[in-house]
SEPA-587334 format. One record per residue (C-alpha): residue number from 1; x, y, z negated. Coordinates in steps of 0.5 Angstrom, whole numbers. Layout:
(node NUM; (X; Y; Z))
...
//
This chain:
(node 1; (94; 4; -16))
(node 2; (93; 11; -16))
(node 3; (96; 11; -8))
(node 4; (90; 6; -7))
(node 5; (85; 10; -10))
(node 6; (87; 17; -7))
(node 7; (87; 13; 0))
(node 8; (80; 10; -1))
(node 9; (78; 17; -3))
(node 10; (81; 20; 3))
(node 11; (77; 15; 7))
(node 12; (71; 16; 4))
(node 13; (72; 24; 5))
(node 14; (73; 23; 13))
(node 15; (67; 18; 13))
(node 16; (63; 24; 10))
(node 17; (65; 29; 15))
(node 18; (63; 24; 21))
(node 19; (57; 21; 18))
(node 20; (53; 27; 15))
(node 21; (55; 27; 7))
(node 22; (55; 34; 7))
(node 23; (58; 35; 14))
(node 24; (55; 40; 19))
(node 25; (49; 39; 22))
(node 26; (49; 38; 30))
(node 27; (48; 44; 35))
(node 28; (41; 46; 36))
(node 29; (39; 43; 43))
(node 30; (32; 47; 43))
(node 31; (32; 53; 46))
(node 32; (25; 53; 49))
(node 33; (18; 50; 48))
(node 34; (20; 46; 54))
(node 35; (26; 43; 51))
(node 36; (21; 40; 46))
(node 37; (20; 34; 50))
(node 38; (24; 28; 48))
(node 39; (26; 31; 41))
(node 40; (24; 30; 34))
(node 41; (19; 35; 31))
(node 42; (18; 36; 24))
(node 43; (11; 38; 22))
(node 44; (6; 38; 16))
(node 45; (2; 32; 15))
(node 46; (-5; 34; 18))
(node 47; (-4; 41; 20))
(node 48; (-6; 43; 27))
(node 49; (2; 43; 29))
(node 50; (2; 36; 27))
(node 51; (-4; 35; 32))
(node 52; (0; 39; 38))
(node 53; (6; 35; 37))
(node 54; (3; 29; 38))
(node 55; (2; 31; 45))
(node 56; (9; 33; 47))
(node 57; (12; 28; 52))
(node 58; (17; 23; 49))
(node 59; (17; 27; 42))
(node 60; (18; 23; 36))
(node 61; (14; 27; 30))
(node 62; (16; 27; 23))
(node 63; (11; 28; 18))
(node 64; (12; 32; 12))
(node 65; (7; 33; 6))
(node 66; (11; 40; 5))
(node 67; (14; 45; 10))
(node 68; (20; 46; 5))
(node 69; (22; 39; 6))
(node 70; (21; 40; 14))
(node 71; (26; 46; 13))
(node 72; (31; 42; 9))
(node 73; (31; 36; 15))
(node 74; (32; 41; 20))
(node 75; (38; 44; 17))
(node 76; (41; 37; 16))
(node 77; (40; 35; 23))
(node 78; (35; 30; 21))
(node 79; (30; 33; 26))
(node 80; (31; 38; 32))
(node 81; (25; 43; 31))
(node 82; (19; 45; 27))
(node 83; (12; 47; 29))
(node 84; (10; 52; 24))
(node 85; (5; 58; 23))
(node 86; (9; 64; 24))
(node 87; (7; 68; 17))
(node 88; (10; 62; 14))
(node 89; (16; 61; 18))
(node 90; (18; 68; 16))
(node 91; (18; 66; 9))
(node 92; (23; 61; 11))
(node 93; (27; 64; 15))
(node 94; (28; 70; 11))
(node 95; (31; 65; 5))
(node 96; (35; 60; 10))
(node 97; (40; 64; 15))
(node 98; (41; 58; 19))
(node 99; (35; 57; 22))
(node 100; (31; 62; 27))
(node 101; (25; 62; 31))
(node 102; (24; 61; 39))
(node 103; (22; 68; 42))
(node 104; (16; 64; 45))
(node 105; (9; 63; 42))
(node 106; (7; 56; 41))
(node 107; (-1; 57; 40))
(node 108; (-6; 62; 37))
(node 109; (-10; 60; 31))
(node 110; (-16; 62; 27))
(node 111; (-16; 61; 20))
(node 112; (-23; 60; 17))
(node 113; (-26; 57; 10))
(node 114; (-29; 50; 10))
(node 115; (-35; 47; 7))
(node 116; (-40; 41; 7))
(node 117; (-43; 40; 14))
(node 118; (-50; 42; 11))
(node 119; (-49; 48; 6))
(node 120; (-51; 53; 11))
(node 121; (-53; 57; 5))
(node 122; (-46; 58; 2))
(node 123; (-44; 59; 10))
(node 124; (-48; 65; 10))
(node 125; (-46; 68; 3))
(node 126; (-39; 67; 5))
(node 127; (-40; 70; 12))
(node 128; (-43; 76; 9))
(node 129; (-38; 77; 4))
(node 130; (-32; 77; 9))
(node 131; (-36; 82; 13))
(node 132; (-36; 87; 7))
(node 133; (-29; 86; 6))
(node 134; (-27; 87; 13))
(node 135; (-32; 93; 13))
(node 136; (-29; 96; 7))
(node 137; (-22; 95; 9))
(node 138; (-21; 90; 3))
(node 139; (-19; 84; 8))
(node 140; (-14; 88; 11))
(node 141; (-11; 91; 5))
(node 142; (-10; 84; 2))
(node 143; (-7; 81; 9))
(node 144; (-2; 87; 9))
(node 145; (0; 86; 1))
(node 146; (3; 79; 4))
(node 147; (5; 81; 11))
(node 148; (7; 88; 13))
(node 149; (12; 94; 11))
(node 150; (8; 95; 5))
(node 151; (8; 88; 2))
(node 152; (8; 87; -5))
(node 153; (5; 94; -6))
(node 154; (-3; 92; -5))
(node 155; (-4; 87; -10))
(node 156; (-12; 85; -10))
(node 157; (-15; 87; -17))
(node 158; (-22; 85; -18))
(node 159; (-26; 91; -20))
(node 160; (-29; 91; -27))
(node 161; (-35; 88; -29))
(node 162; (-36; 83; -24))
(node 163; (-42; 79; -25))
(node 164; (-40; 72; -25))
(node 165; (-47; 69; -26))
(node 166; (-47; 64; -20))
(node 167; (-42; 60; -24))
(node 168; (-36; 57; -21))
(node 169; (-34; 56; -14))
(node 170; (-28; 50; -13))
(node 171; (-23; 52; -8))
(node 172; (-19; 46; -5))
(node 173; (-12; 48; -3))
(node 174; (-5; 46; -2))
(node 175; (0; 51; -5))
(node 176; (6; 49; 0))
(node 177; (4; 54; 5))
(node 178; (7; 61; 3))
(node 179; (5; 67; 4))
(node 180; (-2; 64; 4))
(node 181; (-2; 59; -2))
(node 182; (4; 58; -6))
(node 183; (6; 57; -13))
(node 184; (9; 63; -18))
(node 185; (10; 59; -24))
(node 186; (4; 55; -26))
(node 187; (-1; 59; -22))
(node 188; (-3; 58; -15))
(node 189; (-2; 65; -11))
(node 190; (-2; 68; -4))
(node 191; (-7; 71; 1))
(node 192; (-12; 66; 1))
(node 193; (-13; 66; -6))
(node 194; (-13; 73; -6))
(node 195; (-18; 73; -1))
(node 196; (-23; 68; -4))
(node 197; (-22; 72; -11))
(node 198; (-25; 78; -7))
(node 199; (-30; 73; -4))
(node 200; (-32; 71; -11))
(node 201; (-33; 78; -13))
(node 202; (-38; 80; -8))
(node 203; (-42; 74; -9))
(node 204; (-42; 73; -17))
(node 205; (-38; 67; -18))
(node 206; (-31; 65; -22))
(node 207; (-26; 62; -17))
(node 208; (-23; 55; -19))
(node 209; (-17; 53; -15))
(node 210; (-15; 45; -14))
(node 211; (-8; 44; -11))
(node 212; (-7; 38; -7))
(node 213; (-4; 35; -1))
(node 214; (-6; 38; 5))
(node 215; (-10; 32; 8))
(node 216; (-14; 31; 2))
(node 217; (-17; 38; 3))
(node 218; (-23; 36; 8))
(node 219; (-24; 30; 4))
(node 220; (-25; 34; -2))
(node 221; (-30; 38; 1))
(node 222; (-34; 32; 4))
(node 223; (-34; 29; -3))
(node 224; (-36; 35; -7))
(node 225; (-30; 35; -11))
(node 226; (-29; 42; -8))
(node 227; (-34; 47; -6))
(node 228; (-29; 50; 0))
(node 229; (-23; 48; 3))
(node 230; (-18; 54; 4))
(node 231; (-11; 52; 6))
(node 232; (-9; 56; 12))
(node 233; (-14; 52; 16))
(node 234; (-15; 53; 23))
(node 235; (-22; 51; 26))
(node 236; (-21; 45; 31))
(node 237; (-27; 41; 34))
(node 238; (-25; 34; 30))
(node 239; (-25; 38; 24))
(node 240; (-32; 41; 26))
(node 241; (-35; 34; 26))
(node 242; (-33; 33; 18))
(node 243; (-34; 40; 15))
(node 244; (-38; 47; 17))
(node 245; (-33; 53; 18))
(node 246; (-34; 60; 16))
(node 247; (-33; 66; 21))
(node 248; (-25; 67; 22))
(node 249; (-22; 71; 16))
(node 250; (-15; 72; 20))
(node 251; (-11; 70; 26))
(node 252; (-4; 68; 27))
(node 253; (0; 64; 31))
(node 254; (4; 57; 31))
(node 255; (12; 58; 33))
(node 256; (18; 53; 34))
(node 257; (23; 54; 28))
(node 258; (30; 51; 30))
(node 259; (37; 51; 27))
(node 260; (41; 57; 29))
(node 261; (46; 57; 34))
//
């Protein structure tokens, strides 16, 4: 009986080696953007990468609520590549030594703050605050705290005695997009959070953050559940039909992540 059990265990182990129960993922076959044709591409649902992946000839697009899930799928060989923001990709490649980025850039993106289509007064307020933050160097300092050799040394701190008399500004976001928004314990933190905190400091608001799925951010703004949507969101013609955007607050790039050869 023991021999039968041992033999069954050996067969199960052999099956795992060939069916993926802990087996090594297949070798990378995506060495250039052209190689994406006909491949299985992972994206975060509702992102610009999602839209662009749909245009890749013959590709199958797997959509995830979290980039972290897409990275795990890539490592396991369930997908061939991920289209992802370069800053976010850097966070994942630093923690996962078995993935890397193609040297080719995929597309440029400009991130902006979304608000209701008719809320031009808030748009003007926010644009004015963003310009002040550019001019006094605060916006660059916040960015550097998450994406430079000085990362972690320039945390934004609200000035003493900030007037909050205008009430609360509700920000819809998706805390699955480091370094723009992510969780540290129970708190949502990141570049977008610091940037919006600085904007609220300029304008006299308190900031309230509502974490939700990325594809729920624009509907939350449209319905009035949130005043602004800030989630590493790029300006696209389709989105401009549904929300009003601020001026760009940062420019970034989409890149392709693959398994390391």
